[in-house]
MMTF fields as JSON, N, C-alpha, C and O atoms, coordinates in Angstrom:
{
  "mmtfVersion": "1.0.0",
  "mmtfProducer": "UNKNOWN",
  "numBonds": 391,
  "numAtoms": 392,
  "numGroups": 98,
  "numChains": 1,
  "numModels": 1,
  "chainsPerModel": [1],
  "groupsPerChain": [98],
  "chainIdList": ["A"],
  "bondAtomList": [4, 2, 8, 6, 12, 10, 16, 14, 20, 18, 24, 22, 28, 26, 32, 30, 36, 34, 40, 38, 44, 42, 48, 46, 52, 50, 56, 54, 60, 58, 64, 62, 68, 66, 72, 70, 76, 74, 80, 78, 84, 82, 88, 86, 92, 90, 96, 94, 100, 98, 104, 102, 108, 106, 112, 110, 116, 114, 120, 118, 124, 122, 128, 126, 132, 130, 136, 134, 140, 138, 144, 142, 148, 146, 152, 150, 156, 154, 160, 158, 164, 162, 168, 166, 172, 170, 176, 174, 180, 178, 184, 182, 188, 186, 192, 190, 196, 194, 200, 198, 204, 202, 208, 206, 212, 210, 216, 214, 220, 218, 224, 222, 228, 226, 232, 230, 236, 234, 240, 238, 244, 242, 248, 246, 252, 250, 256, 254, 260, 258, 264, 262, 268, 266, 272, 270, 276, 274, 280, 278, 284, 282, 288, 286, 292, 290, 296, 294, 300, 298, 304, 302, 308, 306, 312, 310, 316, 314, 320, 318, 324, 322, 328, 326, 332, 330, 336, 334, 340, 338, 344, 342, 348, 346, 352, 350, 356, 354, 360, 358, 364, 362, 368, 366, 372, 370, 376, 374, 380, 378, 384, 382, 388, 386],
  "bondOrderList": [1, 1, 1, 1, 1, 1, 1, 1, 1, 1, 1, 1, 1, 1, 1, 1, 1, 1, 1, 1, 1, 1, 1, 1, 1, 1, 1, 1, 1, 1, 1, 1, 1, 1, 1, 1, 1, 1, 1, 1, 1, 1, 1, 1, 1, 1, 1, 1, 1, 1, 1, 1, 1, 1, 1, 1, 1, 1, 1, 1, 1, 1, 1, 1, 1, 1, 1, 1, 1, 1, 1, 1, 1, 1, 1, 1, 1, 1, 1, 1, 1, 1, 1, 1, 1, 1, 1, 1, 1, 1, 1, 1, 1, 1, 1, 1, 1],
  "groupList": [{"groupName": "UNK", "atomNameList": ["N", "CA", "C", "O"], "elementList": ["N", "C", "C", "O"], "formalChargeList": [0, 0, 0, 0], "bondAtomList": [1, 0, 2, 1, 3, 2], "bondOrderList": [1, 1, 2], "singleLetterCode": "X", "chemCompType": "L-PEPTIDE LINKING"}],
  "groupTypeList": [0, 0, 0, 0, 0, 0, 0, 0, 0, 0, 0, 0, 0, 0, 0, 0, 0, 0, 0, 0, 0, 0, 0, 0, 0, 0, 0, 0, 0, 0, 0, 0, 0, 0, 0, 0, 0, 0, 0, 0, 0, 0, 0, 0, 0, 0, 0, 0, 0, 0, 0, 0, 0, 0, 0, 0, 0, 0, 0, 0, 0, 0, 0, 0, 0, 0, 0, 0, 0, 0, 0, 0, 0, 0, 0, 0, 0, 0, 0, 0, 0, 0, 0, 0, 0, 0, 0, 0, 0, 0, 0, 0, 0, 0, 0, 0, 0, 0],
  "groupIdList": [1, 2, 3, 4, 5, 6, 7, 8, 9, 10, 11, 12, 13, 14, 15, 16, 17, 18, 19, 20, 21, 22, 23, 24, 25, 26, 27, 28, 29, 30, 31, 32, 33, 34, 35, 36, 37, 38, 39, 40, 41, 42, 43, 44, 45, 46, 47, 48, 49, 50, 51, 52, 53, 54, 55, 56, 57, 58, 59, 60, 61, 62, 63, 64, 65, 66, 67, 68, 69, 70, 71, 72, 73, 74, 75, 76, 77, 78, 79, 80, 81, 82, 83, 84, 85, 86, 87, 88, 89, 90, 91, 92, 93, 94, 95, 96, 97, 98],
  "secStructList": [7, 3, 3, 3, 3, 3, 3, 3, 6, 6, 6, 7, 7, 3, 3, 3, 3, 3, 3, 3, 3, 1, 1, 6, 6, 7, 7, 7, 7, 6, 6, 7, 6, 6, 7, 7, 3, 3, 3, 3, 3, 3, 3, 6, 6, 6, 7, 7, 3, 3, 3, 3, 3, 6, 6, 7, 6, 6, 7, 7, 1, 5, 7, 6, 6, 6, 7, 7, 5, 3, 3, 3, 3, 1, 1, 7, 7, 7, 5, 7, 6, 6, 6, 7, 7, 5, 3, 3, 3, 3, 3, 3, 3, 7, 7, 7, 7, 7],
  "xCoordList": [134.23, 135.557, 135.436, 134.577, 136.303, 136.322, 137.568, 138.645, 137.381, 138.487, 138.724, 137.822, 139.941, 140.284, 141.308, 142.306, 141.049, 142.004, 142.47, 141.661, 143.786, 144.38, 145.16, 145.93, 144.964, 145.687, 146.112, 145.351, 147.347, 147.863, 147.938, 148.67, 147.19, 147.242, 148.568, 148.913, 149.31, 150.581, 151.723, 152.424, 151.915, 153.09, 152.739, 153.632, 151.448, 151.05, 151.051, 150.812, 151.316, 151.274, 149.905, 148.892, 149.865, 148.593, 148.74, 149.756, 147.731, 147.713, 146.325, 145.324, 146.268, 145.033, 145.112, 146.017, 144.181, 144.251, 142.95, 141.892, 143.04, 141.872, 141.747, 142.745, 140.499, 140.264, 139.035, 138.018, 139.135, 138.023, 138.136, 139.201, 137.025, 137.027, 136.312, 135.546, 136.577, 136.042, 134.526, 133.89, 133.945, 132.494, 132.094, 132.682, 131.101, 130.711, 130.307, 130.478, 129.778, 129.342, 130.478, 130.288, 131.66, 132.794, 133.308, 133.424, 133.615, 134.153, 135.401, 135.571, 136.261, 137.484, 137.179, 136.658, 137.503, 137.347, 138.447, 139.153, 138.59, 139.655, 139.397, 140.328, 138.168, 137.882, 137.863, 137.701, 138.023, 137.974, 139.369, 139.647, 140.231, 141.625, 141.83, 142.905, 140.818, 140.988, 140.441, 140.279, 140.156, 139.68, 140.732, 141.91, 140.293, 141.205, 140.614, 139.415, 141.45, 141.027, 142.141, 143.234, 141.845, 142.844, 142.743, 141.652, 143.907, 144.017, 145.022, 145.856, 144.925, 145.856, 147.003, 146.815, 148.199, 149.418, 150.282, 150.115, 151.209, 152.212, 153.585, 153.793, 154.511, 155.885, 156.591, 156.595, 157.196, 157.858, 159.152, 159.622, 159.721, 160.973, 160.687, 161.161, 159.92, 159.661, 158.423, 158.249, 157.545, 156.328, 155.212, 154.13, 155.45, 154.446, 153.186, 153.244, 152.054, 150.791, 150.507, 150.488, 150.287, 150.116, 148.794, 148.257, 148.279, 147.098, 147.557, 148.015, 147.436, 147.945, 146.858, 146.049, 146.849, 145.953, 146.569, 147.597, 145.942, 146.52, 146.449, 147.105, 145.66, 145.579, 146.439, 146.447, 147.151, 148.048, 149.184, 149.767, 149.491, 150.521, 151.877, 152.617, 152.202, 153.498, 153.533, 154.593, 152.383, 152.34, 152.83, 152.273, 153.87, 154.443, 154.392, 155.038, 153.609, 153.492, 154.616, 154.74, 155.445, 156.592, 156.432, 155.751, 157.064, 157.062, 157.787, 158.897, 157.184, 157.84, 159.135, 160.006, 159.265, 160.465, 161.559, 162.735, 161.176, 162.164, 162.297, 163.216, 161.407, 161.413, 161.263, 161.655, 160.703, 160.443, 158.993, 158.142, 158.683, 157.292, 156.409, 156.778, 155.245, 154.32, 153.453, 153.152, 153.049, 152.127, 150.716, 150.461, 149.809, 148.413, 147.719, 147.854, 146.979, 146.2, 144.729, 144.161, 144.118, 142.713, 141.785, 140.59, 142.341, 141.569, 142.305, 143.514, 141.567, 142.178, 143.056, 142.599, 144.314, 145.224, 144.706, 144.065, 144.987, 144.575, 145.77, 145.595, 146.992, 148.204, 149.036, 149.126, 149.638, 150.466, 151.743, 152.397, 152.108, 153.332, 154.6, 155.696, 154.465, 155.628, 155.904, 157.023, 154.854, 155.083, 154.331, 154.463, 153.557, 152.742, 151.584, 150.951, 151.308, 150.167, 148.865, 148.881, 147.736, 146.442, 146.178, 146.475, 145.618, 145.265, 143.787, 142.948, 143.477, 142.09, 141.866, 142.696, 140.757, 140.493, 139.069, 138.149, 138.919, 137.592, 137.542, 138.528, 136.381, 136.209, 134.909, 133.851, 134.984, 133.776, 133.764, 134.803, 132.546, 132.365, 132.784, 132.346, 133.62, 134.078, 133.18, 133.107, 132.503, 131.619, 132.436, 133.139, 132.348, 133.109, 132.178, 131.031, 132.676, 131.9, 131.837, 132.795, 130.707, 130.595, 130.673, 130.598],
  "yCoordList": [60.537, 61.085, 62.599, 63.198, 63.198, 64.646, 65.216, 64.619, 66.382, 67.142, 68.312, 69.112, 68.409, 69.449, 70.382, 69.935, 71.682, 72.69, 73.468, 73.992, 73.539, 74.321, 75.472, 75.265, 76.676, 77.841, 78.728, 78.961, 79.218, 80.138, 81.539, 81.747, 82.497, 83.856, 84.564, 85.541, 84.079, 84.72, 84.405, 85.31, 83.112, 82.718, 82.143, 81.915, 81.906, 81.385, 79.867, 79.325, 79.171, 77.708, 77.255, 77.834, 76.217, 75.656, 74.154, 73.668, 73.422, 71.968, 71.53, 72.053, 70.563, 69.925, 68.477, 67.744, 68.061, 66.756, 65.976, 66.557, 64.671, 63.794, 63.132, 62.88, 62.852, 62.165, 61.274, 61.693, 60.051, 59.116, 58.12, 57.964, 57.441, 56.433, 56.957, 57.919, 56.309, 56.757, 56.723, 57.664, 55.661, 55.535, 55.172, 54.266, 55.861, 55.577, 54.125, 53.618, 53.447, 52.063, 51.062, 49.859, 51.563, 50.684, 50.08, 50.775, 48.775, 48.107, 47.336, 46.949, 47.117, 46.367, 44.876, 44.4, 44.149, 42.7, 42.088, 42.797, 40.796, 40.147, 40.165, 39.941, 40.425, 40.492, 41.925, 42.15, 42.879, 44.286, 44.888, 45.615, 44.59, 45.021, 46.494, 47.033, 47.158, 48.565, 49.486, 50.683, 48.953, 49.77, 50.813, 50.497, 52.046, 53.129, 53.887, 54.163, 54.216, 55.03, 56.015, 55.629, 57.285, 58.34, 58.937, 59.211, 59.132, 59.777, 60.907, 60.943, 61.83, 62.953, 62.632, 62.047, 63.035, 62.799, 64.055, 64.929, 64.123, 65.186, 64.521, 63.594, 65.016, 64.534, 65.275, 66.506, 64.553, 65.215, 65.935, 66.812, 65.574, 66.198, 67.479, 68.549, 67.382, 68.533, 69.318, 70.452, 68.723, 69.387, 69.345, 69.876, 68.722, 68.677, 67.955, 67.022, 68.406, 67.729, 66.896, 67.412, 65.608, 64.676, 63.946, 63.768, 63.53, 62.683, 61.371, 61.354, 60.278, 58.997, 57.932, 57.912, 57.044, 55.893, 54.828, 54.241, 54.581, 53.66, 52.199, 51.348, 51.892, 50.521, 50.275, 49.17, 51.288, 51.128, 50.185, 50.326, 49.238, 48.221, 48.832, 48.289, 49.941, 50.576, 51.492, 52.014, 51.701, 52.586, 51.835, 50.804, 52.362, 51.72, 52.612, 52.325, 53.709, 54.608, 55.611, 56.319, 55.672, 56.592, 57.67, 57.476, 58.797, 59.896, 59.446, 58.921, 59.64, 59.213, 59.977, 59.47, 61.19, 61.99, 61.771, 61.669, 61.698, 61.624, 60.24, 60.016, 59.323, 57.952, 57.892, 56.906, 58.931, 58.956, 58.549, 58.783, 57.944, 57.591, 58.845, 59.873, 58.741, 59.861, 59.956, 58.947, 61.181, 61.422, 61.459, 62.193, 60.683, 60.665, 61.928, 62.289, 62.599, 63.772, 63.372, 62.959, 63.489, 63.132, 64.284, 64.081, 65.491, 66.668, 67.428, 67.275, 68.239, 69.096, 70.116, 70.766, 70.27, 71.205, 72.646, 73.056, 73.395, 74.796, 75.746, 76.953, 75.197, 76.014, 75.612, 74.432, 76.593, 76.369, 75.607, 75.95, 74.578, 73.835, 74.611, 74.225, 75.686, 76.481, 77.632, 77.792, 78.443, 79.654, 79.647, 80.594, 78.621, 78.476, 79.466, 79.6, 80.157, 81.059, 80.279, 79.06, 80.979, 80.301, 79.841, 80.555, 78.641, 78.102, 78.322, 78.146, 78.703, 78.696, 77.314, 76.82, 76.692, 75.363, 75.286, 75.91, 74.503, 74.196, 72.699, 72.084, 72.126, 70.678, 70.437, 70.9, 69.712, 69.416, 67.951, 67.312, 67.447, 66.069, 65.961, 66.754, 64.997, 64.749, 63.694, 62.573, 64.033, 63.078, 62.241, 62.779, 60.938, 60.023, 59.336, 59.034, 59.087, 58.351, 56.886, 56.336, 56.258, 54.831, 53.991, 52.764],
  "zCoordList": [153.949, 154.059, 154.123, 153.477, 154.906, 155.038, 154.359, 154.377, 153.768, 153.189, 154.127, 154.374, 154.65, 155.617, 154.981, 154.415, 155.083, 154.622, 155.836, 156.601, 156.008, 157.086, 156.461, 155.523, 156.974, 156.466, 157.628, 158.567, 157.543, 158.544, 157.927, 156.96, 158.478, 157.936, 158.24, 157.575, 159.238, 159.611, 158.654, 158.202, 158.34, 157.545, 156.172, 155.354, 155.908, 154.607, 154.502, 153.422, 155.603, 155.59, 155.125, 155.517, 154.287, 153.824, 153.68, 153.182, 154.114, 153.983, 153.564, 154.054, 152.65, 152.207, 152.684, 152.284, 153.528, 154.171, 154.012, 153.768, 154.152, 154.143, 155.505, 156.181, 155.905, 157.171, 157.025, 156.472, 157.521, 157.483, 156.349, 155.751, 156.053, 155.004, 153.76, 153.82, 152.65, 151.365, 151.35, 150.876, 151.858, 151.913, 153.331, 153.922, 153.893, 155.276, 155.508, 156.617, 154.501, 154.667, 154.484, 154.665, 154.126, 153.864, 155.173, 156.183, 155.145, 156.318, 155.931, 154.775, 156.893, 156.665, 156.751, 157.76, 155.697, 155.713, 154.864, 154.148, 154.941, 154.188, 152.678, 151.904, 152.242, 150.808, 150.294, 149.095, 151.171, 150.797, 150.929, 151.883, 149.985, 150.073, 149.763, 150.026, 149.209, 148.888, 149.978, 149.743, 151.154, 152.265, 152.621, 152.787, 152.734, 153.099, 154.279, 154.311, 155.237, 156.365, 156.682, 157.097, 156.479, 156.669, 158.063, 158.565, 158.676, 159.985, 159.879, 158.974, 160.828, 160.873, 161.82, 162.886, 161.396, 162.17, 162.143, 161.291, 163.095, 163.117, 163.211, 163.994, 162.399, 162.475, 163.603, 163.612, 164.564, 165.682, 165.279, 166.004, 164.142, 163.699, 162.924, 163.303, 161.847, 160.997, 161.374, 160.928, 162.203, 162.618, 161.589, 161.838, 160.432, 159.38, 159.849, 160.65, 159.334, 159.581, 158.346, 157.229, 158.552, 157.45, 157.563, 158.657, 156.428, 156.352, 155.725, 154.583, 156.464, 155.991, 156.059, 156.987, 155.059, 155.044, 155.947, 155.61, 157.09, 158.072, 157.636, 158.237, 156.596, 156.106, 154.865, 154.323, 154.423, 153.281, 153.676, 154.752, 152.817, 153.151, 153.486, 154.306, 152.864, 153.104, 154.312, 154.656, 154.971, 156.143, 157.368, 157.746, 157.98, 159.165, 160.404, 161.412, 160.32, 161.467, 161.569, 162.569, 160.526, 160.534, 159.471, 158.464, 159.714, 158.756, 157.49, 157.579, 156.31, 155.076, 154.783, 154.076, 155.322, 155.067, 156.109, 155.761, 157.388, 158.471, 159.113, 159.901, 158.791, 159.319, 160.836, 161.46, 161.426, 162.869, 163.122, 162.263, 164.277, 164.593, 164.606, 165.174, 163.972, 163.896, 165.137, 165.774, 165.48, 166.585, 166.002, 165.047, 166.562, 166.114, 166.617, 167.786, 165.738, 166.122, 166.179, 165.168, 167.334, 167.489, 167.104, 166.888, 167.02, 166.648, 165.548, 165.373, 164.818, 163.812, 164.528, 165.469, 164.097, 164.777, 164.735, 163.767, 165.78, 165.847, 165.763, 165.602, 165.872, 165.816, 164.607, 164.27, 163.964, 162.779, 163.148, 164.134, 162.37, 162.667, 162.3, 162.707, 161.545, 161.127, 162.095, 162.583, 162.37, 163.175, 164.507, 165.282, 164.788, 166.007, 166.089, 167.137, 164.99, 164.955, 164.844, 164.669, 164.945, 164.841, 163.411, 162.453, 163.278, 161.963, 161.686, 162.569, 160.467, 160.003, 159.412, 158.649, 159.757, 159.212, 158.684, 159.213, 157.628, 157.113, 156.875, 156.47, 157.133, 157.011, 156.274, 156.701, 155.166, 154.416, 154.002, 153.84, 153.837, 153.41, 151.954, 151.12, 151.646, 150.282, 149.666, 150.17, 148.595, 147.92, 146.957, 146.102, 147.091, 146.262, 145.289, 145.62, 144.084, 143.084, 143.472, 144.016, 143.188, 143.518, 142.281, 142.362]
}
């Protein structure tokens, strides 16, 4: 799993996000109900960048605040969702306890 930090030097926007699965060897199966896989999304209404577990039972592909369908982000955003300025981003591997 990766921990992504996004920061905008222009407006002060900051987001802490997760991407990927908890353990690289983890696989989705019918006996593994705690499988988690985080993806990045953007809300088309508020512009927020979100990290959501796509296997969570309550995840329906909609923004939790606006109930609109989320846009999947295949890459880490480079522009601020608030002011459209450039985002500074850092991505590091998150070590999980086993």
